[in-house]
DSSP file (Angstrom, degrees, kcal/mol; ACC not computed):
  #  RESIDUE AA STRUCTURE BP1 BP2  ACC     N-H-->O    O-->H-N    N-H-->O    O-->H-N    TCO  KAPPA ALPHA  PHI   PSI    X-CA   Y-CA   Z-CA
    1    1 A X     >        0   0    0      0, 0.0     4,-2.0     0, 0.0     5,-0.2   0.000 360.0 360.0 360.0 -31.9   84.2  158.3   58.8
    2    2 A X  H  >  +     0   0    0      1,-0.2     4,-2.1     2,-0.2     5,-0.1   0.891 360.0  50.3 -65.0 -38.4   86.5  155.7   57.5
    3    3 A X  H  > S+     0   0    0      1,-0.2     4,-2.6     2,-0.2    -1,-0.2   0.877 108.8  52.1 -67.8 -37.4   86.7  153.9   60.9
    4    4 A X  H  > S+     0   0    0      2,-0.2     4,-2.2     1,-0.2    -1,-0.2   0.891 109.8  49.1 -64.8 -39.6   82.9  153.9   61.1
    5    5 A X  H  X S+     0   0    0     -4,-2.0     4,-1.8     2,-0.2    -2,-0.2   0.901 112.3  47.8 -66.1 -41.4   82.6  152.3   57.7
    6    6 A X  H  X S+     0   0    0     -4,-2.1     4,-2.0     2,-0.2    -2,-0.2   0.896 110.5  52.2 -66.9 -40.2   85.2  149.7   58.6
    7    7 A X  H  X S+     0   0    0     -4,-2.6     4,-0.8     1,-0.2    -2,-0.2   0.912 110.3  47.7 -63.4 -42.9   83.5  148.9   61.9
    8    8 A X  H  < S+     0   0    0     -4,-2.2     4,-0.4     1,-0.2     3,-0.3   0.869 110.5  53.7 -64.6 -35.7   80.2  148.4   60.2
    9    9 A X  H  < S+     0   0    0     -4,-1.8     4,-0.2     1,-0.2     3,-0.2   0.892 120.3  29.3 -67.0 -41.0   81.9  146.2   57.6
   10   10 A X  H  X S+     0   0    0     -4,-2.0     4,-2.3     1,-0.2    -1,-0.2   0.312  90.0 101.0-104.2   7.9   83.5  143.8   60.1
   11   11 A X  H  X S+     0   0    0     -4,-0.8     4,-2.2    -3,-0.3     5,-0.2   0.884  82.5  49.6 -65.1 -39.5   81.0  144.0   63.0
   12   12 A X  H  > S+     0   0    0     -4,-0.4     4,-1.9    -3,-0.2    -1,-0.2   0.904 113.1  46.7 -68.7 -38.9   79.2  140.7   62.2
   13   13 A X  H  > S+     0   0    0     -4,-0.2     4,-2.3     2,-0.2    -2,-0.2   0.900 112.1  50.9 -67.1 -39.8   82.5  138.8   62.0
   14   14 A X  H  X S+     0   0    0     -4,-2.3     4,-2.6     1,-0.2    -2,-0.2   0.886 108.8  51.7 -64.8 -39.1   83.7  140.4   65.2
   15   15 A X  H  X S+     0   0    0     -4,-2.2     4,-2.4     2,-0.2    -1,-0.2   0.895 109.9  49.4 -64.7 -40.2   80.5  139.4   67.0
   16   16 A X  H  X S+     0   0    0     -4,-1.9     4,-2.4     2,-0.2    -2,-0.2   0.922 112.5  47.0 -65.0 -43.9   80.9  135.8   65.8
   17   17 A X  H  X S+     0   0    0     -4,-2.3     4,-2.4     2,-0.2    -2,-0.2   0.916 113.4  48.3 -64.5 -43.3   84.5  135.7   67.0
   18   18 A X  H  X S+     0   0    0     -4,-2.6     4,-2.2     2,-0.2    -2,-0.2   0.901 112.7  48.5 -65.5 -40.2   83.6  137.3   70.4
   19   19 A X  H  X S+     0   0    0     -4,-2.4     4,-2.3     2,-0.2    -2,-0.2   0.901 111.8  49.0 -65.5 -41.2   80.7  134.9   70.9
   20   20 A X  H  X S+     0   0    0     -4,-2.4     4,-2.5     2,-0.2    -2,-0.2   0.902 111.4  49.8 -65.0 -41.1   82.8  131.9   70.0
   21   21 A X  H  X S+     0   0    0     -4,-2.4     4,-2.3     2,-0.2    -2,-0.2   0.907 111.4  48.6 -64.9 -41.8   85.6  133.0   72.4
   22   22 A X  H  X S+     0   0    0     -4,-2.2     4,-1.9     2,-0.2    -2,-0.2   0.906 113.5  46.7 -65.8 -41.4   83.1  133.5   75.2
   23   23 A X  H  X S+     0   0    0     -4,-2.3     4,-2.1     2,-0.2    -2,-0.2   0.904 111.9  51.0 -65.8 -41.9   81.5  130.1   74.6
   24   24 A X  H  X S+     0   0    0     -4,-2.5     4,-2.2     1,-0.2    -2,-0.2   0.898 109.6  50.1 -63.1 -41.2   84.9  128.4   74.4
   25   25 A X  H  X S+     0   0    0     -4,-2.3     4,-1.8     1,-0.2    -1,-0.2   0.889 110.2  50.4 -65.6 -39.2   86.0  130.0   77.7
   26   26 A X  H  X S+     0   0    0     -4,-1.9     4,-1.2     2,-0.2    -1,-0.2   0.887 110.3  49.9 -66.7 -38.2   82.8  128.8   79.4
   27   27 A X  H  X S+     0   0    0     -4,-2.1     4,-0.8     1,-0.2     3,-0.2   0.911 111.4  47.8 -66.9 -42.5   83.3  125.3   78.2
   28   28 A X  H  X S+     0   0    0     -4,-2.2     4,-0.5     1,-0.2     3,-0.4   0.828 106.2  58.1 -69.2 -31.5   86.9  125.1   79.4
   29   29 A X  H >< S+     0   0    0     -4,-1.8     3,-0.6     1,-0.2     4,-0.2   0.847 103.7  53.0 -67.9 -32.5   86.0  126.5   82.8
   30   30 A X  H >< S+     0   0    0     -4,-1.2     3,-0.8    -3,-0.2     4,-0.4   0.727  96.5  68.1 -74.0 -22.1   83.6  123.6   83.4
   31   31 A X  H 3X S+     0   0    0     -4,-0.8     4,-0.5    -3,-0.4     3,-0.3   0.747  93.5  57.4 -70.5 -23.5   86.2  121.0   82.6
   32   32 A X  H <X S+     0   0    0     -3,-0.6     4,-2.4    -4,-0.5    -1,-0.2   0.568  82.0  83.2 -88.6  -8.2   88.3  121.7   85.7
   33   33 A X  H <> S+     0   0    0     -3,-0.8     4,-2.0    -4,-0.2    -1,-0.2   0.895  93.1  46.9 -65.7 -38.6   85.6  121.1   88.4
   34   34 A X  H  > S+     0   0    0     -4,-0.4     4,-2.1    -3,-0.3    -1,-0.2   0.879 112.5  50.2 -70.0 -35.5   86.1  117.4   88.4
   35   35 A X  H  X S+     0   0    0     -4,-0.5     4,-2.4     2,-0.2    -2,-0.2   0.877 109.9  50.8 -68.5 -37.2   89.9  117.8   88.6
   36   36 A X  H  X S+     0   0    0     -4,-2.4     4,-2.2     2,-0.2    -2,-0.2   0.909 110.4  49.2 -65.8 -41.8   89.6  120.2   91.5
   37   37 A X  H  X S+     0   0    0     -4,-2.0     4,-2.1     2,-0.2    -2,-0.2   0.897 111.7  48.9 -64.7 -40.2   87.3  117.8   93.3
   38   38 A X  H  X S+     0   0    0     -4,-2.1     4,-2.2     2,-0.2    -2,-0.2   0.921 111.8  48.4 -64.5 -44.4   89.8  114.9   92.8
   39   39 A X  H  X S+     0   0    0     -4,-2.4     4,-2.3     1,-0.2    -2,-0.2   0.871 110.2  53.1 -64.5 -36.6   92.7  117.0   94.0
   40   40 A X  H  X S+     0   0    0     -4,-2.2     4,-2.1     2,-0.2    -1,-0.2   0.917 109.8  46.5 -65.4 -43.4   90.8  118.1   97.0
   41   41 A X  H  X S+     0   0    0     -4,-2.1     4,-2.0     2,-0.2    -2,-0.2   0.889 112.9  49.9 -67.6 -38.0   90.0  114.5   98.0
   42   42 A X  H  X S+     0   0    0     -4,-2.2     4,-2.5     2,-0.2    -2,-0.2   0.888 109.4  51.9 -65.4 -38.3   93.6  113.5   97.5
   43   43 A X  H  X S+     0   0    0     -4,-2.3     4,-2.5     2,-0.2    -2,-0.2   0.900 108.5  50.7 -65.3 -40.1   94.8  116.4   99.6
   44   44 A X  H  X S+     0   0    0     -4,-2.1     4,-2.1     2,-0.2    -1,-0.2   0.903 111.0  49.0 -64.2 -39.7   92.5  115.4  102.4
   45   45 A X  H  X S+     0   0    0     -4,-2.0     4,-2.1     2,-0.2    -2,-0.2   0.907 111.9  48.2 -64.8 -42.2   93.8  111.8  102.2
   46   46 A X  H  X S+     0   0    0     -4,-2.5     4,-2.3     2,-0.2    -2,-0.2   0.893 110.3  51.9 -65.2 -39.3   97.4  113.0  102.3
   47   47 A X  H  X S+     0   0    0     -4,-2.5     4,-2.4     1,-0.2    -2,-0.2   0.903 109.4  49.7 -64.4 -41.1   96.7  115.3  105.2
   48   48 A X  H  X S+     0   0    0     -4,-2.1     4,-2.4     1,-0.2    -1,-0.2   0.905 110.8  50.2 -63.3 -41.7   95.2  112.4  107.2
   49   49 A X  H  X S+     0   0    0     -4,-2.1     4,-2.2     2,-0.2    -2,-0.2   0.898 111.4  47.9 -64.5 -40.7   98.2  110.2  106.4
   50   50 A X  H  X S+     0   0    0     -4,-2.3     4,-2.5     2,-0.2     5,-0.2   0.920 112.1  48.7 -67.3 -43.7  100.7  112.9  107.6
   51   51 A X  H  X S+     0   0    0     -4,-2.4     4,-2.5     1,-0.2     5,-0.2   0.914 111.7  50.0 -63.3 -42.0   98.7  113.6  110.8
   52   52 A X  H  X S+     0   0    0     -4,-2.4     4,-2.4     1,-0.2    -1,-0.2   0.912 111.9  48.1 -61.7 -43.0   98.6  109.9  111.5
   53   53 A X  H  X S+     0   0    0     -4,-2.2     4,-2.5     2,-0.2    -2,-0.2   0.911 112.7  47.7 -65.5 -42.7  102.3  109.5  110.9
   54   54 A X  H  X S+     0   0    0     -4,-2.5     4,-2.1     2,-0.2    -2,-0.2   0.920 114.2  45.9 -66.7 -43.2  103.2  112.5  113.1
   55   55 A X  H  X S+     0   0    0     -4,-2.5     4,-2.3    -5,-0.2    -1,-0.2   0.904 112.4  52.1 -65.9 -40.2  101.0  111.3  116.0
   56   56 A X  H  X S+     0   0    0     -4,-2.4     4,-2.4    -5,-0.2    -2,-0.2   0.917 110.2  47.6 -61.6 -44.3  102.3  107.8  115.7
   57   57 A X  H  X S+     0   0    0     -4,-2.5     4,-2.7     2,-0.2    -1,-0.2   0.882 110.9  52.0 -64.8 -37.3  105.9  109.0  115.9
   58   58 A X  H  X S+     0   0    0     -4,-2.1     4,-2.4     2,-0.2    -2,-0.2   0.912 110.6  47.8 -64.7 -41.6  105.1  111.2  118.9
   59   59 A X  H  X S+     0   0    0     -4,-2.3     4,-2.5     2,-0.2    -2,-0.2   0.916 113.3  47.8 -65.1 -43.2  103.5  108.2  120.7
   60   60 A X  H  X S+     0   0    0     -4,-2.4     4,-2.6     2,-0.2     5,-0.2   0.928 112.6  49.0 -64.3 -44.3  106.5  106.0  119.9
   61   61 A X  H  X S+     0   0    0     -4,-2.7     4,-2.3     1,-0.2    -2,-0.2   0.906 112.8  47.3 -61.4 -42.7  109.0  108.7  121.0
   62   62 A X  H  X S+     0   0    0     -4,-2.4     4,-2.3     2,-0.2    -1,-0.2   0.909 112.4  50.0 -64.8 -41.9  107.0  109.2  124.3
   63   63 A X  H  X S+     0   0    0     -4,-2.5     4,-2.1     2,-0.2    -2,-0.2   0.901 111.3  47.9 -64.7 -41.5  106.9  105.4  124.9
   64   64 A X  H  X S+     0   0    0     -4,-2.6     4,-2.5     2,-0.2     5,-0.2   0.923 112.2  49.2 -65.9 -43.7  110.6  104.9  124.3
   65   65 A X  H  X S+     0   0    0     -4,-2.3     4,-2.0    -5,-0.2    -2,-0.2   0.899 112.3  47.8 -64.3 -38.9  111.5  107.8  126.6
   66   66 A X  H  X S+     0   0    0     -4,-2.3     4,-2.1     2,-0.2    -1,-0.2   0.879 111.6  51.2 -67.6 -37.0  109.2  106.5  129.3
   67   67 A X  H  X S+     0   0    0     -4,-2.1     4,-2.1     2,-0.2    -2,-0.2   0.907 110.1  48.9 -65.0 -42.6  110.7  103.0  128.9
   68   68 A X  H  X S+     0   0    0     -4,-2.5     4,-1.7     2,-0.2    -2,-0.2   0.880 110.6  50.6 -67.3 -37.1  114.2  104.3  129.2
   69   69 A X  H  X S+     0   0    0     -4,-2.0     4,-0.7     2,-0.2    -1,-0.2   0.892 109.8  51.1 -64.6 -38.4  113.3  106.3  132.4
   70   70 A X  H >< S+     0   0    0     -4,-2.1     3,-0.6     1,-0.2    -2,-0.2   0.880 109.4  50.4 -66.3 -37.1  111.8  103.2  133.8
   71   71 A X  H 3< S+     0   0    0     -4,-2.1    -1,-0.2     1,-0.2    -2,-0.2   0.834 106.1  55.8 -69.2 -32.1  115.0  101.2  133.1
   72   72 A X  H 3<        0   0    0     -4,-1.7    -1,-0.2     1,-0.2    -2,-0.2   0.615 360.0 360.0 -77.5 -11.3  117.2  103.9  134.7
   73   73 A X    <<        0   0    0     -4,-0.7    -1,-0.2    -3,-0.6    -2,-0.1   0.494 360.0 360.0 -70.9 360.0  115.3  103.7  138.1
């Protein structure tokens, strides 16, 4: 009975704290969407730069090897 009395006594305060915590969590979750979008666009840009560099090096390597083969003929 003592626990029931204590629960009734603090139930309104507990409800306010729980509501505030839920609202606070929802507000913080919305703040990261713009940062995620920014990171995604930066990642796409970095991926494009890496692919361009790798393909460029492959083309240069192929060109040098073909040039050296042509010189050895």
